[in-house]
C-alpha positions as a Markdown table, in Angstrom:
| # | Residue | x | y | z |
|---|---|---|---|---|
| 1 | Met | 0.0 | 0.0 | 0.0 |
| 2 | Val | 1.3 | 3.4 | -0.9 |
| 3 | Arg | -0.2 | 6.5 | 0.8 |
| 4 | Val | -0.3 | 9.7 | -1.1 |
| 5 | Arg | -1.1 | 13.1 | 0.2 |
| 6 | Gly | -3.0 | 15.7 | -1.7 |
| 7 | Arg | -6.2 | 15.6 | -3.7 |
| 8 | Thr | -8.5 | 12.7 | -3.0 |
| 9 | Thr | -9.7 | 12.3 | -6.6 |
| 10 | Gly | -8.0 | 9.9 | -8.9 |
| 11 | Arg | -6.8 | 6.3 | -8.7 |
| 12 | Val | -4.6 | 3.7 | -10.3 |
| 13 | Asn | -5.9 | 0.3 | -11.2 |
| 14 | Ile | -3.7 | -2.6 | -12.2 |
| 15 | Ala | -4.6 | -5.8 | -14.0 |
| 16 | Gly | -2.0 | -8.5 | -14.0 |
| 17 | Val | -1.2 | -12.0 | -15.4 |
| 18 | Val | 1.3 | -14.4 | -14.0 |
| 19 | Cys | 2.4 | -17.2 | -16.4 |
| 20 | Tyr | 4.1 | -20.4 | -15.2 |
| 21 | Arg | 5.6 | -23.0 | -17.5 |
| 22 | Thr | 7.7 | -26.0 | -16.3 |
| 23 | Gly | 11.4 | -25.4 | -16.9 |
| 24 | His | 11.0 | -21.7 | -17.5 |
| 25 | Arg | 11.0 | -18.6 | -15.2 |
| 26 | Pro | 7.6 | -17.2 | -14.3 |
| 27 | Arg | 6.5 | -14.2 | -16.3 |
| 28 | Phe | 4.3 | -11.2 | -15.1 |
| 29 | Phe | 2.4 | -9.1 | -17.5 |
| 30 | Phe | 0.4 | -6.1 | -16.4 |
| 31 | Lys | -1.5 | -3.0 | -17.5 |
| 32 | Leu | -2.1 | 0.2 | -15.6 |
| 33 | His | -5.2 | 2.3 | -15.8 |
| 34 | Ile | -4.8 | 5.8 | -14.3 |
| 35 | Trp | -7.9 | 7.9 | -13.6 |
| 36 | His | -7.1 | 11.6 | -12.9 |
| 37 | Gly | -10.6 | 12.4 | -11.7 |
| 38 | Arg | -11.5 | 14.3 | -14.9 |
| 39 | Arg | -15.0 | 14.4 | -16.4 |
| 40 | Gly | -15.6 | 12.0 | -19.2 |
| 41 | Glu | -12.5 | 9.9 | -18.3 |
| 42 | Ala | -13.0 | 6.2 | -17.7 |
| 43 | Lys | -12.6 | 5.2 | -14.1 |
| 44 | Ala | -11.7 | 1.6 | -14.8 |
| 45 | Phe | -10.5 | -0.9 | -17.4 |
| 46 | Ser | -12.8 | -1.5 | -20.4 |
| 47 | Trp | -13.4 | -5.0 | -21.8 |
| 48 | Arg | -11.1 | -4.0 | -24.8 |
| 49 | Gln | -8.2 | -3.3 | -22.4 |
| 50 | Tyr | -8.7 | -6.8 | -20.8 |
| 51 | Arg | -8.8 | -8.3 | -24.3 |
| 52 | Asp | -5.5 | -6.7 | -25.1 |
| 53 | Leu | -4.1 | -8.0 | -21.8 |
| 54 | Ile | -5.2 | -11.5 | -22.9 |
| 55 | Val | -3.6 | -11.3 | -26.3 |
| 56 | Met | -0.2 | -9.8 | -25.0 |
| 57 | Pro | 1.1 | -12.9 | -23.1 |
| 58 | His | -0.1 | -15.2 | -25.9 |
| 59 | Ile | 1.9 | -13.3 | -28.5 |
| 60 | Gln | 5.0 | -12.7 | -26.4 |
| 61 | Leu | 5.2 | -16.3 | -25.1 |
| 62 | Gly | 4.2 | -17.9 | -28.3 |
| 63 | Thr | 2.2 | -20.6 | -26.5 |
| 64 | Pro | -1.5 | -21.2 | -25.6 |
| 65 | Val | -2.6 | -19.6 | -22.3 |
| 66 | Val | -5.1 | -20.9 | -19.8 |
| 67 | Trp | -7.2 | -18.2 | -18.1 |
| 68 | Cys | -9.0 | -18.3 | -14.8 |
| 69 | Trp | -11.6 | -15.5 | -14.4 |
| 70 | Asp | -13.3 | -14.2 | -11.3 |
| 71 | Asn | -16.8 | -12.6 | -11.3 |
| 72 | Leu | -15.7 | -9.1 | -11.8 |
| 73 | Asn | -18.4 | -7.3 | -13.8 |
| 74 | Val | -16.2 | -6.4 | -16.8 |
| 75 | His | -15.1 | -10.1 | -17.0 |
| 76 | Leu | -18.7 | -11.1 | -17.6 |
| 77 | Val | -19.5 | -8.6 | -20.4 |
| 78 | Lys | -20.9 | -10.2 | -23.6 |
| 79 | Glu | -18.1 | -8.8 | -25.9 |
| 80 | Leu | -15.3 | -10.4 | -23.8 |
| 81 | Ala | -17.2 | -13.7 | -23.6 |
| 82 | Asp | -17.6 | -13.6 | -27.4 |
| 83 | Phe | -13.9 | -12.9 | -27.8 |
| 84 | Ala | -13.0 | -15.8 | -25.5 |
| 85 | Glu | -15.4 | -18.1 | -27.4 |
| 86 | Glu | -13.9 | -17.1 | -30.8 |
| 87 | His | -10.4 | -17.8 | -29.6 |
| 88 | Lys | -10.8 | -21.0 | -27.6 |
| 89 | Gly | -7.8 | -22.6 | -29.3 |
């Protein structure tokens, strides 16, 4: 936890992926989302940003990736479910 003094608006969100493969070092991929408290600015990750996070390890590692989702509301949106269904392999 990092305490910051000053204005109380704004926040930083992080979404991360840890990848393990036998005989290789673990890898950590992450994305940051910074909200400055401005009008019209998204406060949290969109489903597209999660989709990009899914694609990044697959491309960089060059191997299939197994995902475990929790019930966060953005994980359950139809567009992300459709993307997962289209890219099962």
